[in-house]
N, C-alpha and C positions, 0 to 999 in steps of 0.2 A: 504494500500500500504506500501511497505518497506520504511525504513528511510534512506537507502543508495542505490545508483545505483549499487553497487558491492556486494550486499548480496549473489546473486547467481552467479555461474560461467557464464561468458559471453557466450551466444549462438551465436557466430559469424557464420552466417548461411544463407541459402536460404530456403524459404518456399512458399507454395501455399495454399490458401483456396478457395473453389469453391462450387457452386451448379450445379448439373446436370439438365439442363432445361427439359430433357425428363422424368427422373424418379423422380426428386425432391430431390434426395439424396444429402447429404452434405459430402464433403470430404476435407482432408488436407494431405499434405506431407511435410517433412522437412529433411534436411541433413546438417551436420556440421562436422568440425573437433573436436568440443566439445563433450566429452564423454557423452553418454546418453542424447543427445539433445532432444529426444522425450519426456522426462519427464518434466512435468510442462509447456510445450510450446504449445501443441495442446489441445483445449477444444471444446467440441461439445455437442449438445443436439438435438435429432431428433425433427423436427417440429419447432425449435427455431433458431439455427444458429451455426456457427463454427468460431473459433478464433485461430490465431497463434500469440504468443507473444515471442519476441526474443531481441537480442542485450544484454544490461545489463538486463537480463530477470526478469520481475516481473510477476509471475504466476497469481497475482490478477486480471490482465486484463481479463483472461478467465472467471472466475465466475462472475465478475462485468458486463462484456458485455453480457453474456448469461442471467443474471438476468434482465437487462434492456430490452433486446429483448423479453424475455418471457412476459414482461409487455407491449409490443407493440411498443417499440422504434425501430427506423430504425438502420441499422448498423452504420451510421454516428452519430446519436444521442447517441448510446450506447458507441461508442469509445470516443466521446467528453466528456461524463460524466465520464468515467474512467480516461481520461487524466486530467480532472479538479481536481481529487483527488490526483494526483501524482506530487509532486514537483520536481521529477527527470524525467519528461516526455521527456526532451531533449535527454535522453540516450536510450529511448525505441524505438522499432520498432514493429508495430502491424498490422495485417491484419484481417478484420472482414467481414463475409458474413452472411446475414440473410436468413431464410427459404423463405422469400418473394423474394429473389434474388437480393437485393441491397447490395452494397459493400462499404467498407471504409478502409483506411489505414493511417498509420502515420509512418514517419521516422524522428526521433528527430535530431536536428541539431548537436548533439554531437556523433551520430552514426559514426563508423569508416568507412571511404571511402575504396573502392567504396561502397556507400550505397544509396538505393533508392527503390521505389516501383512503380507499375503500377496497375490500377484497370480498370475493365470493368463490364458489367452487370453480376452479379453472380460470380465474380472472383476477387481475389487480389493476386498479386505476390510481394514478398519483399525479399531483401537481403542486407547484410552488410558485410564489410571487404572482398569484392570480388576482383577478379583479374581484372575484367572489368565491366563497367556500362551496358554492353549489356546483363547481366545475366537475369534480371527480364523481359525485353521485350521478350527475347527468350523463357522464361517459358510460358508467356501468349500466344505466337504464337503456341508453341508446344501443349499446352493443347487444344486450339481451333481447331487445325488440327487433333488431335489424334482420333483414333477409339478404340472401345472395351469398357470394363467395366469402371466404374468410377475410380477404383483403378489403372487400366492400363493407363488411361489418366493422372492421377496424376504422375505416374511413368515417362511418356514421358516428363512431365515438369521438373522433377528432372534430367533426362538425358540431356535435353537441357541446363539446368543450368551448369551441369558439363562439357558439351561440350564447353561452353563459358569460361571455366577456373575455375568456382566455387570458393570456399574458397581458398585463396592463400596459406593457411597453409597445405592443403590436405584434406583428407576424414577420417571419423571414424564412424559416427553414423547416424541413421535416423529412420523415422517412416512413415507409411502410415495408415490413419484412414478414414473410411467411415461409416456413420450412415444413418439410414432409413429416408425417407421423412416425415413420420408421426410417432408419438410415439405410442407404443403399451400399455403403462402403465407398462411395464416390461423393464426397461432401459437396462438390460443385453441382451435382445433380439433385441434391436434397433441397436446394433453394427453389421454392415455388414462385415467389415474387419478392423482388427487392428493388424498390424505386426510391429516389432521393431528390429533394429539392434543397438547394443551398442559399439562394438569394432571389426571393420572389415576393412581390407585394401581397399575394394571396396563395401561400404555399399549400394550404389544405385543398383548395380547388385545383391547383396544379397537380398535386398528388393524385387526385381523382382522375384527371385526364391521363396521367401516366399509367395508373392501374388499368384503366379501360384499354389503353393501347397495348399494355403488356398481355392482358387477357386475350385480346383479339389476335395478337401474334402467336400466342401459345395455341390457340384454337387452330390457326392455319398450319401449324407444324405437326398437328396430330395426324397419324396415318388415316387414309380413307377408310370409312366404315367404322371408325372408332370415335366415340364422343370425347371431346376435349375436357380435361380436368380444369377446374377453375381454382385460382389461388384462394 
């Protein structure tokens, strides 16, 4: 872990990590006024779990939590172990979901208000430096009510967060990531969807355009007579 809570740019942001109970796919989405907020914040491994790490971002939470879950730890155990190594955990915000569908989250007491999280089976929504504390509950509700592919459901959560005011500084960057339920042994083939926006006045809308484009291209690549899988 880092020796200072400010080693990386603060990712003052909102994010969601989730498991699709039908397909078993793992997905995450993030948006922030912080430039390139998708870098170092979302970590995933098919058949293992998915992690979002933000606030005074320590990317180390991603690999550490995935390593623990790969060894059989629950999301809660993985997050607790990573926090125990971090003397600046009061500044961190992290959401974790395992491939088994359990979830865990942490909002440090030094995260900038409005800051908080909410978890449910197979999902964690977290946000800090928000306009209102209604952001993370709105994300949870939107994801649960959404239809469509995993990527589309994650987008609905981002839209709900922005609808509640989002980051009070505005918008700039974001990312949507979905990985397969089971590993293929070829990690590059386990990524179902990975689109990122780094500098845009409306990143959530732009992510929606990119997800639609990615899904259309994936459908075109499917062999004839076989229905395309959606992210």
